[in-house]
N, CA, C and O atoms as a GROMACS GRO file, in nm:
protein
  340
    1ASN      N    1   2.343   2.646  -1.004
    1ASN     CA    2   2.486   2.671  -0.929
    1ASN      C    3   2.545   2.580  -0.899
    1ASN      O    4   2.483   2.504  -0.824
    2GLU      N    5   2.665   2.546  -0.932
    2GLU     CA    6   2.768   2.496  -0.881
    2GLU      C    7   2.787   2.441  -0.726
    2GLU      O    8   2.785   2.328  -0.677
    3LEU      N    9   2.806   2.565  -0.675
    3LEU     CA   10   2.815   2.562  -0.542
    3LEU      C   11   2.672   2.524  -0.461
    3LEU      O   12   2.688   2.472  -0.350
    4GLU      N   13   2.573   2.539  -0.494
    4GLU     CA   14   2.459   2.495  -0.434
    4GLU      C   15   2.433   2.342  -0.443
    4GLU      O   16   2.381   2.272  -0.356
    5ILE      N   17   2.483   2.300  -0.576
    5ILE     CA   18   2.506   2.115  -0.575
    5ILE      C   19   2.605   2.030  -0.495
    5ILE      O   20   2.598   1.918  -0.444
    6HIS      N   21   2.704   2.126  -0.504
    6HIS     CA   22   2.830   2.100  -0.380
    6HIS      C   23   2.781   2.104  -0.267
    6HIS      O   24   2.804   2.002  -0.203
    7SER      N   25   2.707   2.198  -0.201
    7SER     CA   26   2.663   2.180  -0.070
    7SER      C   27   2.550   2.061  -0.059
    7SER      O   28   2.529   1.994   0.042
    8LEU      N   29   2.496   2.052  -0.157
    8LEU     CA   30   2.394   1.933  -0.168
    8LEU      C   31   2.454   1.825  -0.143
    8LEU      O   32   2.441   1.764  -0.036
    9ILE      N   33   2.518   1.794  -0.228
    9ILE     CA   34   2.625   1.676  -0.210
    9ILE      C   35   2.685   1.636  -0.115
    9ILE      O   36   2.692   1.514  -0.098
   10GLU      N   37   2.746   1.723  -0.025
   10GLU     CA   38   2.823   1.733   0.124
   10GLU      C   39   2.685   1.671   0.208
   10GLU      O   40   2.684   1.557   0.254
   11ARG      N   41   2.587   1.754   0.217
   11ARG     CA   42   2.465   1.711   0.291
   11ARG      C   43   2.403   1.574   0.311
   11ARG      O   44   2.368   1.522   0.416
   12ALA      N   45   2.396   1.506   0.133
   12ALA     CA   46   2.375   1.374   0.135
   12ALA      C   47   2.492   1.277   0.215
   12ALA      O   48   2.478   1.154   0.211
   13SER      N   49   2.572   1.318   0.266
   13SER     CA   50   2.669   1.190   0.318
   13SER      C   51   2.623   1.215   0.482
   13SER      O   52   2.652   1.129   0.565
   14HIS      N   53   2.543   1.347   0.526
   14HIS     CA   54   2.488   1.301   0.687
   14HIS      C   55   2.391   1.194   0.702
   14HIS      O   56   2.284   1.183   0.643
   15PRO      N   57   2.452   1.101   0.807
   15PRO     CA   58   2.373   0.993   0.870
   15PRO      C   59   2.203   1.033   0.889
   15PRO      O   60   2.127   0.936   0.894
   16ASP      N   61   2.163   1.125   0.895
   16ASP     CA   62   2.054   1.169   0.916
   16ASP      C   63   1.944   1.161   0.770
   16ASP      O   64   1.828   1.120   0.772
   17VAL      N   65   2.015   1.211   0.657
   17VAL     CA   66   1.955   1.169   0.549
   17VAL      C   67   1.940   1.066   0.480
   17VAL      O   68   2.018   0.973   0.492
   18VAL      N   69   1.846   1.061   0.401
   18VAL     CA   70   1.778   0.904   0.344
   18VAL      C   71   1.755   0.880   0.246
   18VAL      O   72   1.766   0.775   0.181
   19GLU      N   73   1.700   1.029   0.210
   19GLU     CA   74   1.666   1.075   0.062
   19GLU      C   75   1.651   1.169   0.026
   19GLU      O   76   1.594   1.248   0.101
   20ILE      N   77   1.694   1.216  -0.115
   20ILE     CA   78   1.708   1.330  -0.193
   20ILE      C   79   1.594   1.320  -0.315
   20ILE      O   80   1.581   1.236  -0.403
   21ILE      N   81   1.511   1.452  -0.282
   21ILE     CA   82   1.391   1.454  -0.382
   21ILE      C   83   1.425   1.525  -0.532
   21ILE      O   84   1.388   1.642  -0.542
   22LEU      N   85   1.479   1.477  -0.628
   22LEU     CA   86   1.498   1.565  -0.730
   22LEU      C   87   1.382   1.656  -0.726
   22LEU      O   88   1.288   1.600  -0.667
   23ALA      N   89   1.353   1.777  -0.767
   23ALA     CA   90   1.199   1.864  -0.830
   23ALA      C   91   1.198   1.968  -0.921
   23ALA      O   92   1.106   2.048  -0.941
   24LEU      N   93   1.340   1.958  -0.992
   24LEU     CA   94   1.322   2.055  -1.076
   24LEU      C   95   1.225   2.046  -1.211
   24LEU      O   96   1.155   1.948  -1.238
   25PRO      N   97   1.234   2.173  -1.294
   25PRO     CA   98   1.135   2.184  -1.395
   25PRO      C   99   1.135   2.074  -1.500
   25PRO      O  100   1.246   2.035  -1.539
   26THR      N  101   1.041   2.027  -1.544
   26THR     CA  102   1.043   1.916  -1.666
   26THR      C  103   1.091   1.957  -1.791
   26THR      O  104   1.038   1.918  -1.895
   27THR      N  105   1.208   2.047  -1.788
   27THR     CA  106   1.244   2.080  -1.928
   27THR      C  107   1.408   2.003  -1.959
   27THR      O  108   1.473   1.944  -1.873
   28MET      N  109   1.440   2.018  -2.071
   28MET     CA  110   1.566   1.959  -2.122
   28MET      C  111   1.707   2.041  -2.009
   28MET      O  112   1.809   1.981  -1.977
   29GLU      N  113   1.685   2.133  -1.982
   29GLU     CA  114   1.759   2.192  -1.871
   29GLU      C  115   1.764   2.102  -1.728
   29GLU      O  116   1.857   2.060  -1.659
   30GLY      N  117   1.641   2.093  -1.719
   30GLY     CA  118   1.613   2.005  -1.587
   30GLY      C  119   1.625   1.876  -1.525
   30GLY      O  120   1.657   1.833  -1.414
   31ASP      N  121   1.581   1.819  -1.661
   31ASP     CA  122   1.643   1.684  -1.664
   31ASP      C  123   1.771   1.659  -1.683
   31ASP      O  124   1.817   1.553  -1.642
   32THR      N  125   1.845   1.744  -1.745
   32THR     CA  126   2.003   1.742  -1.757
   32THR      C  127   2.080   1.793  -1.635
   32THR      O  128   2.202   1.794  -1.641
   33THR      N  129   2.032   1.825  -1.552
   33THR     CA  130   2.068   1.892  -1.395
   33THR      C  131   2.037   1.801  -1.327
   33THR      O  132   2.129   1.768  -1.251
   34ASN      N  133   1.896   1.709  -1.313
   34ASN     CA  134   1.901   1.602  -1.223
   34ASN      C  135   1.966   1.503  -1.272
   34ASN      O  136   2.004   1.438  -1.174
   35PHE      N  137   2.007   1.447  -1.384
   35PHE     CA  138   2.078   1.369  -1.432
   35PHE      C  139   2.229   1.357  -1.359
   35PHE      O  140   2.292   1.255  -1.330
   36TYR      N  141   2.264   1.501  -1.339
   36TYR     CA  142   2.419   1.548  -1.295
   36TYR      C  143   2.396   1.510  -1.154
   36TYR      O  144   2.475   1.438  -1.094
   37ILE      N  145   2.296   1.553  -1.105
   37ILE     CA  146   2.310   1.578  -0.937
   37ILE      C  147   2.289   1.386  -0.929
   37ILE      O  148   2.366   1.331  -0.850
   38PHE      N  149   2.223   1.323  -0.980
   38PHE     CA  150   2.187   1.198  -0.954
   38PHE      C  151   2.318   1.082  -0.998
   38PHE      O  152   2.314   0.964  -0.966
   39ARG      N  153   2.409   1.134  -1.062
   39ARG     CA  154   2.510   1.094  -1.093
   39ARG      C  155   2.655   1.123  -0.970
   39ARG      O  156   2.752   1.051  -0.945
   40LYS      N  157   2.622   1.241  -0.921
   40LYS     CA  158   2.706   1.280  -0.809
   40LYS      C  159   2.664   1.205  -0.695
   40LYS      O  160   2.756   1.165  -0.624
   41LEU      N  161   2.557   1.178  -0.662
   41LEU     CA  162   2.513   1.110  -0.521
   41LEU      C  163   2.515   0.999  -0.565
   41LEU      O  164   2.468   0.931  -0.473
   42LYS      N  165   2.547   0.909  -0.678
   42LYS     CA  166   2.533   0.766  -0.676
   42LYS      C  167   2.619   0.679  -0.604
   42LYS      O  168   2.589   0.561  -0.589
   43ASP      N  169   2.735   0.734  -0.553
   43ASP     CA  170   2.784   0.670  -0.418
   43ASP      C  171   2.767   0.687  -0.254
   43ASP      O  172   2.824   0.637  -0.157
   44LYS      N  173   2.658   0.785  -0.271
   44LYS     CA  174   2.594   0.814  -0.127
   44LYS      C  175   2.498   0.742  -0.095
   44LYS      O  176   2.409   0.718  -0.177
   45PRO      N  177   2.493   0.680   0.056
   45PRO     CA  178   2.362   0.640   0.101
   45PRO      C  179   2.258   0.682   0.116
   45PRO      O  180   2.197   0.678   0.223
   46VAL      N  181   2.215   0.732   0.008
   46VAL     CA  182   2.043   0.791   0.018
   46VAL      C  183   1.945   0.750  -0.110
   46VAL      O  184   1.996   0.744  -0.221
   47ARG      N  185   1.856   0.733  -0.099
   47ARG     CA  186   1.757   0.730  -0.200
   47ARG      C  187   1.754   0.834  -0.295
   47ARG      O  188   1.741   0.940  -0.236
   48VAL      N  189   1.759   0.848  -0.411
   48VAL     CA  190   1.774   0.947  -0.515
   48VAL      C  191   1.607   0.920  -0.605
   48VAL      O  192   1.593   0.838  -0.695
   49THR      N  193   1.510   1.000  -0.560
   49THR     CA  194   1.383   0.979  -0.635
   49THR      C  195   1.335   1.147  -0.702
   49THR      O  196   1.390   1.252  -0.668
   50THR      N  197   1.255   1.138  -0.772
   50THR     CA  198   1.231   1.267  -0.851
   50THR      C  199   1.055   1.222  -0.854
   50THR      O  200   1.001   1.111  -0.852
   51LEU      N  201   0.998   1.363  -0.858
   51LEU     CA  202   0.856   1.378  -0.872
   51LEU      C  203   0.826   1.303  -0.982
   51LEU      O  204   0.901   1.288  -1.079
   52ALA      N  205   0.684   1.240  -0.963
   52ALA     CA  206   0.589   1.184  -1.072
   52ALA      C  207   0.584   1.258  -1.202
   52ALA      O  208   0.585   1.381  -1.197
   53ARG      N  209   0.578   1.199  -1.312
   53ARG     CA  210   0.579   1.277  -1.412
   53ARG      C  211   0.465   1.230  -1.488
   53ARG      O  212   0.454   1.107  -1.480
   54GLY      N  213   0.366   1.292  -1.567
   54GLY     CA  214   0.283   1.233  -1.665
   54GLY      C  215   0.197   1.288  -1.703
   54GLY      O  216   0.229   1.405  -1.728
   55LEU      N  217   0.035   1.253  -1.734
   55LEU     CA  218  -0.075   1.321  -1.751
   55LEU      C  219  -0.150   1.385  -1.635
   55LEU      O  220  -0.189   1.302  -1.553
   56ALA      N  221  -0.186   1.531  -1.601
   56ALA     CA  222  -0.241   1.568  -1.507
   56ALA      C  223  -0.385   1.514  -1.487
   56ALA      O  224  -0.447   1.455  -1.575
   57VAL      N  225  -0.425   1.537  -1.375
   57VAL     CA  226  -0.591   1.512  -1.374
   57VAL      C  227  -0.670   1.608  -1.437
   57VAL      O  228  -0.658   1.726  -1.404
   58GLY      N  229  -0.753   1.572  -1.528
   58GLY     CA  230  -0.822   1.687  -1.616
   58GLY      C  231  -0.767   1.691  -1.750
   58GLY      O  232  -0.832   1.749  -1.836
   59ASP      N  233  -0.612   1.616  -1.792
   59ASP     CA  234  -0.574   1.671  -1.942
   59ASP      C  235  -0.649   1.559  -2.000
   59ASP      O  236  -0.690   1.451  -1.960
   60ASP      N  237  -0.651   1.648  -2.144
   60ASP     CA  238  -0.688   1.572  -2.248
   60ASP      C  239  -0.588   1.513  -2.314
   60ASP      O  240  -0.476   1.565  -2.325
   61LEU      N  241  -0.628   1.379  -2.370
   61LEU     CA  242  -0.506   1.296  -2.458
   61LEU      C  243  -0.495   1.369  -2.591
   61LEU      O  244  -0.393   1.361  -2.661
   62GLU      N  245  -0.585   1.428  -2.620
   62GLU     CA  246  -0.572   1.488  -2.733
   62GLU      C  247  -0.476   1.588  -2.764
   62GLU      O  248  -0.420   1.586  -2.873
   63TYR      N  249  -0.442   1.705  -2.648
   63TYR     CA  250  -0.342   1.803  -2.672
   63TYR      C  251  -0.193   1.754  -2.613
   63TYR      O  252  -0.094   1.826  -2.627
   64THR      N  253  -0.184   1.622  -2.545
   64THR     CA  254  -0.060   1.580  -2.483
   64THR      C  255   0.048   1.576  -2.575
   64THR      O  256   0.023   1.523  -2.683
   65ASP      N  257   0.169   1.624  -2.556
   65ASP     CA  258   0.265   1.560  -2.625
   65ASP      C  259   0.309   1.448  -2.645
   65ASP      O  260   0.251   1.347  -2.606
   66GLU      N  261   0.418   1.448  -2.709
   66GLU     CA  262   0.484   1.290  -2.701
   66GLU      C  263   0.544   1.275  -2.579
   66GLU      O  264   0.469   1.215  -2.502
   67ILE      N  265   0.633   1.301  -2.538
   67ILE     CA  266   0.711   1.295  -2.461
   67ILE      C  267   0.630   1.272  -2.343
   67ILE      O  268   0.623   1.158  -2.299
   68THR      N  269   0.556   1.389  -2.274
   68THR     CA  270   0.448   1.312  -2.137
   68THR      C  271   0.357   1.219  -2.167
   68THR      O  272   0.298   1.170  -2.071
   69LEU      N  273   0.332   1.187  -2.258
   69LEU     CA  274   0.247   1.044  -2.306
   69LEU      C  275   0.304   0.929  -2.285
   69LEU      O  276   0.260   0.825  -2.236
   70GLY      N  277   0.461   0.972  -2.347
   70GLY     CA  278   0.550   0.868  -2.332
   70GLY      C  279   0.634   0.819  -2.187
   70GLY      O  280   0.692   0.715  -2.157
   71ARG      N  281   0.608   0.958  -2.110
   71ARG     CA  282   0.646   0.889  -1.958
   71ARG      C  283   0.526   0.860  -1.915
   71ARG      O  284   0.551   0.782  -1.823
   72SER      N  285   0.446   0.867  -1.918
   72SER     CA  286   0.300   0.852  -1.868
   72SER      C  287   0.293   0.703  -1.868
   72SER      O  288   0.264   0.637  -1.768
   73LEU      N  289   0.326   0.643  -2.013
   73LEU     CA  290   0.310   0.512  -2.017
   73LEU      C  291   0.442   0.411  -1.961
   73LEU      O  292   0.437   0.298  -1.914
   74VAL      N  293   0.535   0.481  -1.982
   74VAL     CA  294   0.650   0.408  -1.901
   74VAL      C  295   0.652   0.361  -1.761
   74VAL      O  296   0.692   0.259  -1.705
   75ASN      N  297   0.588   0.482  -1.722
   75ASN     CA  298   0.592   0.490  -1.545
   75ASN      C  299   0.400   0.450  -1.529
   75ASN      O  300   0.330   0.519  -1.454
   76ARG      N  301   0.365   0.380  -1.579
   76ARG     CA  302   0.232   0.354  -1.552
   76ARG      C  303   0.229   0.271  -1.412
   76ARG      O  304   0.323   0.214  -1.358
   77VAL      N  305   0.101   0.281  -1.371
   77VAL     CA  306   0.080   0.167  -1.247
   77VAL      C  307  -0.055   0.107  -1.240
   77VAL      O  308  -0.156   0.163  -1.281
   78LEU      N  309  -0.050  -0.020  -1.180
   78LEU     CA  310  -0.193  -0.121  -1.155
   78LEU      C  311  -0.301  -0.010  -1.150
   78LEU      O  312  -0.273   0.096  -1.096
   79TYR      N  313  -0.388  -0.024  -1.188
   79TYR     CA  314  -0.513   0.040  -1.137
   79TYR      C  315  -0.553   0.045  -1.067
   79TYR      O  316  -0.622   0.145  -1.048
   80GLU      N  317  -0.542  -0.074  -0.950
   80GLU     CA  318  -0.593  -0.082  -0.810
   80GLU      C  319  -0.523  -0.008  -0.762
   80GLU      O  320  -0.581   0.087  -0.709
   81ASN      N  321  -0.333  -0.008  -0.751
   81ASN     CA  322  -0.249   0.070  -0.713
   81ASN      C  323  -0.293   0.233  -0.715
   81ASN      O  324  -0.256   0.309  -0.625
   82SER      N  325  -0.369   0.273  -0.818
   82SER     CA  326  -0.397   0.420  -0.813
   82SER      C  327  -0.544   0.460  -0.769
   82SER      O  328  -0.610   0.558  -0.804
   83LEU      N  329  -0.577   0.357  -0.681
   83LEU     CA  330  -0.717   0.409  -0.624
   83LEU      C  331  -0.625   0.508  -0.499
   83LEU      O  332  -0.694   0.605  -0.468
   84GLY      N  333  -0.519   0.506  -0.440
   84GLY     CA  334  -0.483   0.543  -0.287
   84GLY      C  335  -0.561   0.524  -0.171
   84GLY      O  336  -0.602   0.602  -0.085
   85LYS      N  337  -0.576   0.364  -0.191
   85LYS     CA  338  -0.574   0.281  -0.078
   85LYS      C  339  -0.555   0.363   0.076
   85LYS      O  340  -0.551   0.297   0.181
   0.00000   0.00000   0.00000
């Protein structure tokens, strides 16, 4: 909803707001909305992040779609960093 996005953009200008976490569905519509919001926030003094995407624990590669697998490869991390020290 455009009114809710406008309200979010206004709130992002508040000095206490340091980060906006985009957590919309992982669909074409969600990605498009995330990008729209990101563009609206680019001149605000906030960090814009999104939830990690990729393979879930217990997922089988055989049944994973190309987009999910591609994102998992692009956003891969060093193994030692995945250990949750």
